[in-house]
N, CA, C and O atoms as a Tripos MOL2 file, in Angstrom:
@<TRIPOS>MOLECULE
protein
  260   259    65     0     0
PROTEIN
NO_CHARGES

@<TRIPOS>ATOM
      1 N         101.4770  112.0620  107.8900 N.3       1 MET1
      2 CA        101.9330  110.7920  108.4180 C.3       1 MET1
      3 C         103.2760  110.9470  109.1360 C.2       1 MET1
      4 O         103.5340  110.2910  110.1450 O.2       1 MET1
      5 N         104.1100  111.8130  108.6070 N.am      2 LYS2
      6 CA        105.4270  112.0090  109.2140 C.3       2 LYS2
      7 C         105.3080  112.4760  110.6650 C.2       2 LYS2
      8 O         106.0840  112.0540  111.5220 O.2       2 LYS2
      9 N         104.3340  113.3490  110.9380 N.am      3 ASN3
     10 CA        104.1170  113.8230  112.3110 C.3       3 ASN3
     11 C         103.6960  112.6840  113.2290 C.2       3 ASN3
     12 O         104.1100  112.6270  114.3870 O.2       3 ASN3
     13 N         102.8830  111.7890  112.7180 N.am      4 ILE4
     14 CA        102.4400  110.6450  113.5190 C.3       4 ILE4
     15 C         103.6330  109.7730  113.8830 C.2       4 ILE4
     16 O         103.7610  109.3270  115.0230 O.2       4 ILE4
     17 N         104.5010  109.5320  112.9110 N.am      5 ILE5
     18 CA        105.6930  108.7170  113.1660 C.3       5 ILE5
     19 C         106.5870  109.4000  114.1900 C.2       5 ILE5
     20 O         107.0860  108.7530  115.1110 O.2       5 ILE5
     21 N         106.7920  110.7070  114.0340 N.am      6 GLU6
     22 CA        107.6320  111.4470  114.9850 C.3       6 GLU6
     23 C         107.0610  111.3760  116.3970 C.2       6 GLU6
     24 O         107.8050  111.1810  117.3580 O.2       6 GLU6
     25 N         105.7540  111.5310  116.5270 N.am      7 ASN7
     26 CA        105.1230  111.4420  117.8480 C.3       7 ASN7
     27 C         105.2820  110.0460  118.4360 C.2       7 ASN7
     28 O         105.5120  109.8950  119.6360 O.2       7 ASN7
     29 N         105.1590  109.0360  117.5980 N.am      8 TYR8
     30 CA        105.3410  107.6490  118.0450 C.3       8 TYR8
     31 C         106.7610  107.4410  118.5700 C.2       8 TYR8
     32 O         106.9510  106.8500  119.6330 O.2       8 TYR8
     33 N         107.7470  107.9220  117.8340 N.am      9 ILE9
     34 CA        109.1440  107.7770  118.2590 C.3       9 ILE9
     35 C         109.3860  108.5520  119.5580 C.2       9 ILE9
     36 O         110.1010  108.0710  120.4380 O.2       9 ILE9
     37 N         108.8090  109.7250  119.6850 N.am     10 LYS10
     38 CA        108.9580  110.5020  120.9290 C.3      10 LYS10
     39 C         108.3710  109.7490  122.1170 C.2      10 LYS10
     40 O         108.9490  109.7550  123.2040 O.2      10 LYS10
     41 N         107.2380  109.1090  121.9150 N.am     11 ASP11
     42 CA        106.6460  108.2990  122.9850 C.3      11 ASP11
     43 C         107.5610  107.1350  123.3500 C.2      11 ASP11
     44 O         107.7070  106.7990  124.5250 O.2      11 ASP11
     45 N         108.1700  106.5260  122.3490 N.am     12 LEU12
     46 CA        109.0850  105.4150  122.6210 C.3      12 LEU12
     47 C         110.3240  105.8930  123.3710 C.2      12 LEU12
     48 O         110.8470  105.1730  124.2220 O.2      12 LEU12
     49 N         110.7930  107.0930  123.0660 N.am     13 GLN13
     50 CA        111.9640  107.6420  123.7540 C.3      13 GLN13
     51 C         111.7180  107.7600  125.2540 C.2      13 GLN13
     52 O         112.6440  107.6070  126.0500 O.2      13 GLN13
     53 N         110.4890  108.0280  125.6350 N.am     14 LYS14
     54 CA        110.1430  108.1380  127.0510 C.3      14 LYS14
     55 C         110.3190  106.8130  127.7810 C.2      14 LYS14
     56 O         110.4100  106.7830  129.0090 O.2      14 LYS14
     57 N         110.3690  105.7200  127.0280 N.am     15 LYS15
     58 CA        110.5280  104.3940  127.6290 C.3      15 LYS15
     59 C         111.9970  104.0080  127.7720 C.2      15 LYS15
     60 O         112.3250  102.8810  128.1420 O.2      15 LYS15
     61 N         112.8740  104.9630  127.4710 N.am     16 ASN16
     62 CA        114.3200  104.7610  127.5990 C.3      16 ASN16
     63 C         114.8330  103.5870  126.7700 C.2      16 ASN16
     64 O         115.7070  102.8400  127.2090 O.2      16 ASN16
     65 N         114.2810  103.4360  125.5710 N.am     17 LEU17
     66 CA        114.7760  102.4040  124.6690 C.3      17 LEU17
     67 C         116.1060  102.8620  124.0820 C.2      17 LEU17
     68 O         116.3830  104.0590  124.0120 O.2      17 LEU17
     69 N         116.9150  101.9120  123.6670 N.am     18 SER18
     70 CA        118.2190  102.2630  123.1120 C.3      18 SER18
     71 C         118.0540  102.9780  121.7750 C.2      18 SER18
     72 O         117.0230  102.8680  121.1110 O.2      18 SER18
     73 N         119.0910  103.7070  121.4020 N.am     19 LYS19
     74 CA        119.0800  104.4320  120.1340 C.3      19 LYS19
     75 C         118.8790  103.4610  118.9680 C.2      19 LYS19
     76 O         118.1200  103.7550  118.0440 O.2      19 LYS19
     77 N         119.5470  102.3180  119.0040 N.am     20 ASN20
     78 CA        119.4080  101.3280  117.9330 C.3      20 ASN20
     79 C         117.9820  100.8050  117.8370 C.2      20 ASN20
     80 O         117.4580  100.6170  116.7390 O.2      20 ASN20
     81 N         117.3580  100.5730  118.9760 N.am     21 THR21
     82 CA        115.9710  100.0950  118.9860 C.3      21 THR21
     83 C         115.0480  101.1510  118.3900 C.2      21 THR21
     84 O         114.1740  100.8310  117.5830 O.2      21 THR21
     85 N         115.2380  102.3990  118.7820 N.am     22 LEU22
     86 CA        114.4180  103.4850  118.2440 C.3      22 LEU22
     87 C         114.5830  103.6060  116.7330 C.2      22 LEU22
     88 O         113.6070  103.8060  116.0090 O.2      22 LEU22
     89 N         115.8160  103.4840  116.2620 N.am     23 GLU23
     90 CA        116.0660  103.5680  114.8230 C.3      23 GLU23
     91 C         115.4190  102.4010  114.0900 C.2      23 GLU23
     92 O         114.8990  102.5740  112.9880 O.2      23 GLU23
     93 N         115.4470  101.2210  114.6870 N.am     24 ALA24
     94 CA        114.8110  100.0570  114.0720 C.3      24 ALA24
     95 C         113.3010  100.2420  114.0030 C.2      24 ALA24
     96 O         112.6820   99.9320  112.9850 O.2      24 ALA24
     97 N         112.7100  100.7430  115.0760 N.am     25 TYR25
     98 CA        111.2690  101.0140  115.0700 C.3      25 TYR25
     99 C         110.9270  102.0370  113.9870 C.2      25 TYR25
    100 O         109.9550  101.8770  113.2490 O.2      25 TYR25
    101 N         111.7320  103.0800  113.9070 N.am     26 ARG26
    102 CA        111.4830  104.1220  112.9030 C.3      26 ARG26
    103 C         111.5390  103.5280  111.4910 C.2      26 ARG26
    104 O         110.6530  103.7850  110.6750 O.2      26 ARG26
    105 N         112.5660  102.7460  111.2040 N.am     27 ARG27
    106 CA        112.6910  102.1220  109.8760 C.3      27 ARG27
    107 C         111.4860  101.2540  109.5660 C.2      27 ARG27
    108 O         110.9430  101.3020  108.4620 O.2      27 ARG27
    109 N         111.0680  100.4560  110.5500 N.am     28 ASP28
    110 CA        109.9280   99.5570  110.3350 C.3      28 ASP28
    111 C         108.6410  100.3300  110.0640 C.2      28 ASP28
    112 O         107.8840   99.9890  109.1560 O.2      28 ASP28
    113 N         108.4010  101.3650  110.8500 N.am     29 VAL29
    114 CA        107.1750  102.1470  110.6790 C.3      29 VAL29
    115 C         107.2060  102.9030  109.3500 C.2      29 VAL29
    116 O         106.1890  102.9940  108.6610 O.2      29 VAL29
    117 N         108.3630  103.4410  108.9940 N.am     30 GLU30
    118 CA        108.4660  104.1480  107.7160 C.3      30 GLU30
    119 C         108.2930  103.1890  106.5430 C.2      30 GLU30
    120 O         107.6810  103.5460  105.5370 O.2      30 GLU30
    121 N         108.8260  101.9830  106.6640 N.am     31 LYS31
    122 CA        108.6600  100.9690  105.6170 C.3      31 LYS31
    123 C         107.1860  100.6010  105.4710 C.2      31 LYS31
    124 O         106.6890  100.4580  104.3540 O.2      31 LYS31
    125 N         106.4890  100.4470  106.5930 N.am     32 PHE32
    126 CA        105.0680  100.1330  106.5460 C.3      32 PHE32
    127 C         104.2850  101.2880  105.9240 C.2      32 PHE32
    128 O         103.3880  101.0640  105.1110 O.2      32 PHE32
    129 N         104.6170  102.5060  106.2970 N.am     33 SER33
    130 CA        103.9530  103.6830  105.7380 C.3      33 SER33
    131 C         104.1420  103.7410  104.2230 C.2      33 SER33
    132 O         103.1980  104.0160  103.4820 O.2      33 SER33
    133 N         105.3490  103.4820  103.7780 N.am     34 GLU34
    134 CA        105.6370  103.4630  102.3370 C.3      34 GLU34
    135 C         104.8420  102.3570  101.6370 C.2      34 GLU34
    136 O         104.3070  102.5660  100.5490 O.2      34 GLU34
    137 N         104.7690  101.1980  102.2590 N.am     35 PHE35
    138 CA        104.0140  100.0720  101.7070 C.3      35 PHE35
    139 C         102.5460  100.4510  101.5310 C.2      35 PHE35
    140 O         101.9570  100.2000  100.4790 O.2      35 PHE35
    141 N         101.9650  101.0470  102.5480 N.am     36 VAL36
    142 CA        100.5550  101.4500  102.4950 C.3      36 VAL36
    143 C         100.3520  102.5070  101.4070 C.2      36 VAL36
    144 O          99.3880  102.4450  100.6440 O.2      36 VAL36
    145 N         101.2550  103.4600  101.3440 N.am     37 ARG37
    146 CA        101.1600  104.5230  100.3370 C.3      37 ARG37
    147 C         101.2550  103.9440   98.9220 C.2      37 ARG37
    148 O         100.5110  104.3560   98.0320 O.2      37 ARG37
    149 N         102.1640  102.9920   98.7140 N.am     38 ASN38
    150 CA        102.3200  102.3690   97.3990 C.3      38 ASN38
    151 C         101.0870  101.5750   96.9880 C.2      38 ASN38
    152 O         100.8180  101.4050   95.7990 O.2      38 ASN38
    153 N         100.3500  101.0950   97.9660 N.am     39 ARG39
    154 CA         99.0990  100.3770   97.6770 C.3      39 ARG39
    155 C          97.9270  101.3430   97.4980 C.2      39 ARG39
    156 O          96.7880  100.9360   97.2670 O.2      39 ARG39
    157 N          98.2430  102.6320   97.6140 N.am     40 GLU40
    158 CA         97.2440  103.6920   97.4890 C.3      40 GLU40
    159 C          96.1040  103.5160   98.4920 C.2      40 GLU40
    160 O          94.9330  103.7370   98.1830 O.2      40 GLU40
    161 N          96.4870  103.1110   99.6970 N.am     41 GLU41
    162 CA         95.5300  102.9850  100.7980 C.3      41 GLU41
    163 C          95.7220  104.1540  101.7480 C.2      41 GLU41
    164 O          96.7880  104.7660  101.8030 O.2      41 GLU41
    165 N          94.6910  104.4430  102.4740 N.am     42 ARG42
    166 CA         94.7910  105.4320  103.5350 C.3      42 ARG42
    167 C          95.1670  104.6890  104.8120 C.2      42 ARG42
    168 O          94.7170  103.5660  105.0380 O.2      42 ARG42
    169 N          95.9740  105.3040  105.6250 N.am     43 ILE43
    170 CA         96.4360  104.6490  106.8490 C.3      43 ILE43
    171 C          95.2620  104.2770  107.7490 C.2      43 ILE43
    172 O          95.3280  103.2840  108.4730 O.2      43 ILE43
    173 N          94.2020  105.0560  107.7120 N.am     44 LEU44
    174 CA         93.0400  104.7630  108.5520 C.3      44 LEU44
    175 C          92.2320  103.5770  108.0430 C.2      44 LEU44
    176 O          91.3760  103.0590  108.7600 O.2      44 LEU44
    177 N          92.4940  103.1450  106.8210 N.am     45 SER45
    178 CA         91.7660  101.9970  106.2750 C.3      45 SER45
    179 C          92.5540  100.6960  106.4040 C.2      45 SER45
    180 O          92.1030   99.6480  105.9400 O.2      45 SER45
    181 N          93.7180  100.7560  107.0260 N.am     46 VAL46
    182 CA         94.5400   99.5560  107.1920 C.3      46 VAL46
    183 C          93.7910   98.5330  108.0360 C.2      46 VAL46
    184 O          93.2130   98.8530  109.0750 O.2      46 VAL46
    185 N          93.8190   97.2950  107.5560 N.am     47 ASP47
    186 CA         93.1740   96.2060  108.2840 C.3      47 ASP47
    187 C          94.1160   95.0040  108.3030 C.2      47 ASP47
    188 O          95.2680   95.1080  107.8810 O.2      47 ASP47
    189 N          93.6350   93.8830  108.7850 N.am     48 THR48
    190 CA         94.4930   92.6990  108.8890 C.3      48 THR48
    191 C          94.9680   92.2230  107.5250 C.2      48 THR48
    192 O          96.0590   91.6630  107.4170 O.2      48 THR48
    193 N          94.1790   92.4320  106.4900 N.am     49 VAL49
    194 CA         94.5940   92.0310  105.1400 C.3      49 VAL49
    195 C          95.8320   92.8230  104.7200 C.2      49 VAL49
    196 O          96.7740   92.2580  104.1630 O.2      49 VAL49
    197 N          95.8310   94.1100  104.9830 N.am     50 THR50
    198 CA         96.9820   94.9500  104.6510 C.3      50 THR50
    199 C          98.2020   94.5330  105.4590 C.2      50 THR50
    200 O          99.3090   94.4560  104.9260 O.2      50 THR50
    201 N          98.0050   94.2670  106.7240 N.am     51 ILE51
    202 CA         99.1260   93.8670  107.5810 C.3      51 ILE51
    203 C          99.7010   92.5300  107.1290 C.2      51 ILE51
    204 O         100.9200   92.3590  107.0910 O.2      51 ILE51
    205 N          98.8420   91.5930  106.7900 N.am     52 MET52
    206 CA         99.3230   90.2960  106.2980 C.3      52 MET52
    207 C         100.0660   90.4620  104.9700 C.2      52 MET52
    208 O         101.0740   89.7940  104.7400 O.2      52 MET52
    209 N          99.5850   91.3320  104.1100 N.am     53 ALA53
    210 CA        100.2750   91.6000  102.8450 C.3      53 ALA53
    211 C         101.6500   92.2040  103.1130 C.2      53 ALA53
    212 O         102.6110   91.8970  102.4080 O.2      53 ALA53
    213 N         101.7470   93.0560  104.1230 N.am     54 PHE54
    214 CA        103.0330   93.6490  104.4840 C.3      54 PHE54
    215 C         103.9920   92.5830  105.0030 C.2      54 PHE54
    216 O         105.1690   92.5830  104.6410 O.2      54 PHE54
    217 N         103.5120   91.6920  105.8330 N.am     55 VAL55
    218 CA        104.3540   90.6060  106.3490 C.3      55 VAL55
    219 C         104.8500   89.7390  105.1910 C.2      55 VAL55
    220 O         106.0210   89.3600  105.1560 O.2      55 VAL55
    221 N         103.9710   89.4290  104.2520 N.am     56 GLN56
    222 CA        104.3780   88.6410  103.0830 C.3      56 GLN56
    223 C         105.4220   89.3950  102.2610 C.2      56 GLN56
    224 O         106.3770   88.7990  101.7640 O.2      56 GLN56
    225 N         105.2370   90.6890  102.1230 N.am     57 TYR57
    226 CA        106.2090   91.5270  101.4190 C.3      57 TYR57
    227 C         107.5760   91.4500  102.1070 C.2      57 TYR57
    228 O         108.6010   91.2870  101.4460 O.2      57 TYR57
    229 N         107.5830   91.5670  103.4200 N.am     58 LEU58
    230 CA        108.8410   91.4790  104.1650 C.3      58 LEU58
    231 C         109.4820   90.1080  104.0080 C.2      58 LEU58
    232 O         110.7030   90.0030  103.8950 O.2      58 LEU58
    233 N         108.6750   89.0670  104.0020 N.am     59 GLN59
    234 CA        109.2030   87.7140  103.8260 C.3      59 GLN59
    235 C         109.8600   87.5740  102.4600 C.2      59 GLN59
    236 O         110.9340   86.9840  102.3400 O.2      59 GLN59
    237 N         109.2190   88.1110  101.4390 N.am     60 ARG60
    238 CA        109.8080   88.0480  100.0960 C.3      60 ARG60
    239 C         111.1170   88.8180  100.0440 C.2      60 ARG60
    240 O         112.0360   88.4460   99.3140 O.2      60 ARG60
    241 N         111.1970   89.8790  100.8100 N.am     61 GLU61
    242 CA        112.4100   90.6950  100.8610 C.3      61 GLU61
    243 C         113.4680   90.0730  101.7790 C.2      61 GLU61
    244 O         114.5990   90.5550  101.8540 O.2      61 GLU61
    245 N         113.0870   89.0040  102.4710 N.am     62 GLY62
    246 CA        114.0190   88.3650  103.3890 C.3      62 GLY62
    247 C         114.1630   89.0850  104.7080 C.2      62 GLY62
    248 O         115.1760   88.9290  105.3900 O.2      62 GLY62
    249 N         113.1630   89.8740  105.0840 N.am     63 ARG63
    250 CA        113.2460   90.6740  106.3110 C.3      63 ARG63
    251 C         112.3540   90.1820  107.4230 C.2      63 ARG63
    252 O         112.3420   90.7650  108.5080 O.2      63 ARG63
    253 N         111.6030   89.1150  107.1790 N.am     64 ALA64
    254 CA        110.7210   88.5930  108.2280 C.3      64 ALA64
    255 C         110.7450   87.0790  108.1650 C.2      64 ALA64
    256 O         110.9880   86.4850  107.1150 O.2      64 ALA64
    257 N         110.4890   86.4700  109.3100 N.am     65 THR65
    258 CA        110.4530   85.0070  109.3440 C.3      65 THR65
    259 C         109.0750   84.5410  109.7100 C.2      65 THR65
    260 O         108.8330   83.3360  109.7930 O.2      65 THR65
@<TRIPOS>BOND
     1     1     2 1
     2     2     3 1
     3     3     4 2
     4     3     5 am
     5     5     6 1
     6     6     7 1
     7     7     8 2
     8     7     9 am
     9     9    10 1
    10    10    11 1
    11    11    12 2
    12    11    13 am
    13    13    14 1
    14    14    15 1
    15    15    16 2
    16    15    17 am
    17    17    18 1
    18    18    19 1
    19    19    20 2
    20    19    21 am
    21    21    22 1
    22    22    23 1
    23    23    24 2
    24    23    25 am
    25    25    26 1
    26    26    27 1
    27    27    28 2
    28    27    29 am
    29    29    30 1
    30    30    31 1
    31    31    32 2
    32    31    33 am
    33    33    34 1
    34    34    35 1
    35    35    36 2
    36    35    37 am
    37    37    38 1
    38    38    39 1
    39    39    40 2
    40    39    41 am
    41    41    42 1
    42    42    43 1
    43    43    44 2
    44    43    45 am
    45    45    46 1
    46    46    47 1
    47    47    48 2
    48    47    49 am
    49    49    50 1
    50    50    51 1
    51    51    52 2
    52    51    53 am
    53    53    54 1
    54    54    55 1
    55    55    56 2
    56    55    57 am
    57    57    58 1
    58    58    59 1
    59    59    60 2
    60    59    61 am
    61    61    62 1
    62    62    63 1
    63    63    64 2
    64    63    65 am
    65    65    66 1
    66    66    67 1
    67    67    68 2
    68    67    69 am
    69    69    70 1
    70    70    71 1
    71    71    72 2
    72    71    73 am
    73    73    74 1
    74    74    75 1
    75    75    76 2
    76    75    77 am
    77    77    78 1
    78    78    79 1
    79    79    80 2
    80    79    81 am
    81    81    82 1
    82    82    83 1
    83    83    84 2
    84    83    85 am
    85    85    86 1
    86    86    87 1
    87    87    88 2
    88    87    89 am
    89    89    90 1
    90    90    91 1
    91    91    92 2
    92    91    93 am
    93    93    94 1
    94    94    95 1
    95    95    96 2
    96    95    97 am
    97    97    98 1
    98    98    99 1
    99    99   100 2
   100    99   101 am
   101   101   102 1
   102   102   103 1
   103   103   104 2
   104   103   105 am
   105   105   106 1
   106   106   107 1
   107   107   108 2
   108   107   109 am
   109   109   110 1
   110   110   111 1
   111   111   112 2
   112   111   113 am
   113   113   114 1
   114   114   115 1
   115   115   116 2
   116   115   117 am
   117   117   118 1
   118   118   119 1
   119   119   120 2
   120   119   121 am
   121   121   122 1
   122   122   123 1
   123   123   124 2
   124   123   125 am
   125   125   126 1
   126   126   127 1
   127   127   128 2
   128   127   129 am
   129   129   130 1
   130   130   131 1
   131   131   132 2
   132   131   133 am
   133   133   134 1
   134   134   135 1
   135   135   136 2
   136   135   137 am
   137   137   138 1
   138   138   139 1
   139   139   140 2
   140   139   141 am
   141   141   142 1
   142   142   143 1
   143   143   144 2
   144   143   145 am
   145   145   146 1
   146   146   147 1
   147   147   148 2
   148   147   149 am
   149   149   150 1
   150   150   151 1
   151   151   152 2
   152   151   153 am
   153   153   154 1
   154   154   155 1
   155   155   156 2
   156   155   157 am
   157   157   158 1
   158   158   159 1
   159   159   160 2
   160   159   161 am
   161   161   162 1
   162   162   163 1
   163   163   164 2
   164   163   165 am
   165   165   166 1
   166   166   167 1
   167   167   168 2
   168   167   169 am
   169   169   170 1
   170   170   171 1
   171   171   172 2
   172   171   173 am
   173   173   174 1
   174   174   175 1
   175   175   176 2
   176   175   177 am
   177   177   178 1
   178   178   179 1
   179   179   180 2
   180   179   181 am
   181   181   182 1
   182   182   183 1
   183   183   184 2
   184   183   185 am
   185   185   186 1
   186   186   187 1
   187   187   188 2
   188   187   189 am
   189   189   190 1
   190   190   191 1
   191   191   192 2
   192   191   193 am
   193   193   194 1
   194   194   195 1
   195   195   196 2
   196   195   197 am
   197   197   198 1
   198   198   199 1
   199   199   200 2
   200   199   201 am
   201   201   202 1
   202   202   203 1
   203   203   204 2
   204   203   205 am
   205   205   206 1
   206   206   207 1
   207   207   208 2
   208   207   209 am
   209   209   210 1
   210   210   211 1
   211   211   212 2
   212   211   213 am
   213   213   214 1
   214   214   215 1
   215   215   216 2
   216   215   217 am
   217   217   218 1
   218   218   219 1
   219   219   220 2
   220   219   221 am
   221   221   222 1
   222   222   223 1
   223   223   224 2
   224   223   225 am
   225   225   226 1
   226   226   227 1
   227   227   228 2
   228   227   229 am
   229   229   230 1
   230   230   231 1
   231   231   232 2
   232   231   233 am
   233   233   234 1
   234   234   235 1
   235   235   236 2
   236   235   237 am
   237   237   238 1
   238   238   239 1
   239   239   240 2
   240   239   241 am
   241   241   242 1
   242   242   243 1
   243   243   244 2
   244   243   245 am
   245   245   246 1
   246   246   247 1
   247   247   248 2
   248   247   249 am
   249   249   250 1
   250   250   251 1
   251   251   252 2
   252   251   253 am
   253   253   254 1
   254   254   255 1
   255   255   256 2
   256   255   257 am
   257   257   258 1
   258   258   259 1
   259   259   260 2
@<TRIPOS>SUBSTRUCTURE
     1 MET1         2 RESIDUE 1 A MET
     2 LYS2         6 RESIDUE 1 A LYS
     3 ASN3        10 RESIDUE 1 A ASN
     4 ILE4        14 RESIDUE 1 A ILE
     5 ILE5        18 RESIDUE 1 A ILE
     6 GLU6        22 RESIDUE 1 A GLU
     7 ASN7        26 RESIDUE 1 A ASN
     8 TYR8        30 RESIDUE 1 A TYR
     9 ILE9        34 RESIDUE 1 A ILE
    10 LYS10       38 RESIDUE 1 A LYS
    11 ASP11       42 RESIDUE 1 A ASP
    12 LEU12       46 RESIDUE 1 A LEU
    13 GLN13       50 RESIDUE 1 A GLN
    14 LYS14       54 RESIDUE 1 A LYS
    15 LYS15       58 RESIDUE 1 A LYS
    16 ASN16       62 RESIDUE 1 A ASN
    17 LEU17       66 RESIDUE 1 A LEU
    18 SER18       70 RESIDUE 1 A SER
    19 LYS19       74 RESIDUE 1 A LYS
    20 ASN20       78 RESIDUE 1 A ASN
    21 THR21       82 RESIDUE 1 A THR
    22 LEU22       86 RESIDUE 1 A LEU
    23 GLU23       90 RESIDUE 1 A GLU
    24 ALA24       94 RESIDUE 1 A ALA
    25 TYR25       98 RESIDUE 1 A TYR
    26 ARG26      102 RESIDUE 1 A ARG
    27 ARG27      106 RESIDUE 1 A ARG
    28 ASP28      110 RESIDUE 1 A ASP
    29 VAL29      114 RESIDUE 1 A VAL
    30 GLU30      118 RESIDUE 1 A GLU
    31 LYS31      122 RESIDUE 1 A LYS
    32 PHE32      126 RESIDUE 1 A PHE
    33 SER33      130 RESIDUE 1 A SER
    34 GLU34      134 RESIDUE 1 A GLU
    35 PHE35      138 RESIDUE 1 A PHE
    36 VAL36      142 RESIDUE 1 A VAL
    37 ARG37      146 RESIDUE 1 A ARG
    38 ASN38      150 RESIDUE 1 A ASN
    39 ARG39      154 RESIDUE 1 A ARG
    40 GLU40      158 RESIDUE 1 A GLU
    41 GLU41      162 RESIDUE 1 A GLU
    42 ARG42      166 RESIDUE 1 A ARG
    43 ILE43      170 RESIDUE 1 A ILE
    44 LEU44      174 RESIDUE 1 A LEU
    45 SER45      178 RESIDUE 1 A SER
    46 VAL46      182 RESIDUE 1 A VAL
    47 ASP47      186 RESIDUE 1 A ASP
    48 THR48      190 RESIDUE 1 A THR
    49 VAL49      194 RESIDUE 1 A VAL
    50 THR50      198 RESIDUE 1 A THR
    51 ILE51      202 RESIDUE 1 A ILE
    52 MET52      206 RESIDUE 1 A MET
    53 ALA53      210 RESIDUE 1 A ALA
    54 PHE54      214 RESIDUE 1 A PHE
    55 VAL55      218 RESIDUE 1 A VAL
    56 GLN56      222 RESIDUE 1 A GLN
    57 TYR57      226 RESIDUE 1 A TYR
    58 LEU58      230 RESIDUE 1 A LEU
    59 GLN59      234 RESIDUE 1 A GLN
    60 ARG60      238 RESIDUE 1 A ARG
    61 GLU61      242 RESIDUE 1 A GLU
    62 GLY62      246 RESIDUE 1 A GLY
    63 ARG63      250 RESIDUE 1 A ARG
    64 ALA64      254 RESIDUE 1 A ALA
    65 THR65      258 RESIDUE 1 A THR
């Protein structure tokens, strides 16, 4: 999974996004990866239910509106 995240960030770098934006994207993707791993799901099995659960998790943490 780490390689996938690194490749994603490298692709974003090609878009000339700011360093802060890249770091924010990295944090968000790593947080999502950790969430999926803690649910003992495979990343390839992620569906809208998992994504909605993640959004609810972020809301409880005060990180999403």
